[in-house]
N, C-alpha and C positions, 0 to 999 in steps of 0.2 A: 470582535475580530481584531487581528493585528495588522491586516493588510486588505486593501480593497481589490477584489478580483474584477478585472475588466475583460469583457469578451471582445475578440478581434473586430467583430462587426460594429461594435460601439465606438471604435476609435477611428477618427478621420486621419487623412495623410498629414494634416497640420498639427496632429497631437491633441485635437479637441475630442472630448468624450461627452456624449449625450445619453443620459439615463432618464427613463420615463416610467411612470406607474410603479409597480412593485420594486423595480430595480432602483428607482429614485428613493423610495421609502427605505430600502435596504441601506443605501449609501448615507442616509441622514440619521436613521434611528440606531444603527449599529455603531456608528461613530458619534459619540455624544457631543453636543454643543458645537457642531460645525457651523461656521458662518463663511461667507465669501472671503477668500484670502487664506483660509486655513489649508495647510498641506498635510497629507497623510501618506503613509507607505502604500504602494499599489503595485500591481503586476498585470501583465497581459496574459490571459490563460493560454498556456502553451508557448509563451514568449518571454521577453525580458522583464525584469523588475525595475521599479523606479519609484516615483512619487507623483501624486495627483493633487493639484491645487483647485479648490472649489472656486468657480467663477460666478455661477448663478445658482441660487437655490430658490425655486418657485414652488412653494408648498400648495398654492391654490390649484395649480394644474399638474402637480406631481411631476416636476421636471427639475433635473439637476444637470448642470454643465460643469465640466472640469477640464483642466489642462494637464496632460500627462507628459512627464519627462522620463525617458529611459536612462537609468544610471548604472544598471548591473545586469549581467547575463543570468539565466536561470541557475538555480542551485544545482550542483553536480549530483547525479543519481548515485545511490548506493548500488554496488555490484551484486545485488541479490534479486532472485526471482522467487516469489512465494507461491507455494501450492498448498492450499488450506482446505481441510474438510468442511463441507457445509454443515453448520450446526444451528443453534437457536437463532431466530431472527435478530434479536437485540445484540447478540454476540457478533453476528455478521456485520452489523452496522459498525461496531467497534473495530472489527478486522479491517474493513474498508478504510476507516479513519487511520488505523495504524499503518496501513500500506503507504498512505500519504505522509504521515509524520516521519516515517522511517526512510522515505525517499526511494523505495524499491522500484525497480524498472517495470516489473509485471506482477500481477496478482491473479491466480487462478483459483476460483472457488469451485471445488470439485465434489462429485458424488463418490462416496466410498461405500464399502460393504455394510458399514454400520451407520450410514446416514439415515435419519428418520425421513420417510417419504413425505410427511406433512411439511417438512421444512422447505421442500423444493418449490412449493406453491406460495411461499411467503412474499408479501408485497415488498419486503426489504431487498429482495433479489431482482426487482424490476429495474430496468436500465435508468429510468428517470429518478428513482429513489437513490440508486447508487451514485448517479451523477450529482445529485444534490448534496449527498454526504461528502463526496470528493471535493466539491467546490468550497463547502464550509471548512473542511480540513485544510485546504490550500490557503484560505484566508487566515486561519488560525496559525498555520506554520509559516506564513510569509513566503510561501513557495508559489511557483507558477506552472510547473509541468506535472500533470497527473500521471500515475502509473497506468499502463495498459491493463484493463481488467476483463477477464473472461469468466462467465458463469455457467455452471451446469454440466460441464464435460465430465466424462468418466475419468476417475483417477488413473486407470490403466492407460488410457489414450494419452493423457498429458505426460505421464512418466516416460512412456516409450518415446514420445516426441522429443523429450529433452535429454535422452541418454546420449552419452558420448561427447558432451560439451565440456564445461568446467566441472568443478567439484559438486557433488550432490549429497545432501544429508537428509535423513528422515528423523523426526522427533515425535515421540508420543507426548501427550500432556503429562503423562507419568510413565515410568518404565514398568512394563507388564511381564510377569514371569514367563509367558509363552515365547517371548522374544529370545530369552536365553536358551530355551529348549530347541529353538530353530537355529542355534549357532551364532547368534549375534551377541557380542560382548556387551556388558553394561558399561558404556563409555562414561567417563566423568563429565560433569557439566562443562568443564573447561575443554574447549576444542583443541586437540593437538594433531598436527599433521607433520609428516616427514618433509624435509626439504625436497626430496625427489618427487613427492606427490604434487607439491605446489609447482615445481619446475616443469613437470610434464603437462600441466594444465594451461590452456590459453589464458592470458591475463588481460587482454583488451577486447572491448566490444561484448555484445550479448553472449557470444559463444564461450567467453571466459567468465561469465557470471557464475556465482554460486547458487545452486538450486536448493531450496529449503522446503521440506514437506512437514506440515504440522497436522497431526492426526486428530480424530475426534476424542472426546473425553472418555468414550468407551474403549478406546485403543484401536490399533490396526487389527485386521483379521489375519489369520495365518496365511491365507492366499495372498494378501497384499504384502506381507513380510517376505514371502518367497519371491514375489515380483521384485522387491527391492534388492534382494540378494542376487537375482538374475541380472539386474541392471547395475550392480556394483555400487549401490548407494551405501553411505556410511552412517552407522547409528549415532545418535546424539541424545544423551540422557539429560533430562531437565530435573532430575531428582525423584524422590519417592512420593512427594505430595502431588496430588492431581491438580493441575492448573486449568483454569478456564482457557478456552482456545485463544481468545484475544490476548491474555496474559502470556501464553506460550509463544505467541508471535513476537511480542516485544522481547522476551527473555532470550529466545533462540537467535533472533536476528542480531540483537546486541552482542551476544557471545561470538557470533561469526564475525561481525565487524571489528570487535576488539581483538580478535585473533588474526586479523589482517588477511582474511581469505578473499 
């Protein structure tokens, strides 16, 4: 890991941190060769970043004491909200990680018309598994603030709840012919927007965030595409090759951020 994540309840008002049991093992085994006096990057979950100095390492009773110094605020969030179709369990782990690495504000893992029912009962969608993936990704990224994550809602409900805010795009993992038959142009991979479109959209706060929908590898259904048309979502093509859902999350989000939306 690149940073030690400290939970608020582990930090005293004097900046002292006490870790015991599994948390103590985590702080010593994942940072190799730590001894008293060593300082490592650290962050308070949901709070400021800084550095932690090992004061006491007691391997006999699995106890680690550190002194934490706050040196920087949290990393700024990306102005993107992700709505991603639930797919394979291992892919969902990677999508959760991606949401942290990309710094998005919110992640909605939703049920679509083509979501396999067996995926909905996956252990990877349980809150404790998601929380664990989020924390590991925060430590890898050197970040401190996780995205807000919701799991299991219907795509229709989430889309309608977000209509009327900032810009909204939908992307398939590949462009499917039936999208053209429903009147959606095959947009280039590069996102292009008119100045008027950007001007008319809020730019600050959650209401001005860009909403990005990533579909399943089987594509959106015709009913879902009609919903996107009714809600004035913009199509976004990721090319002719079918991408894994987690790869599509990285590609589409990066394209939006590079386009300055």
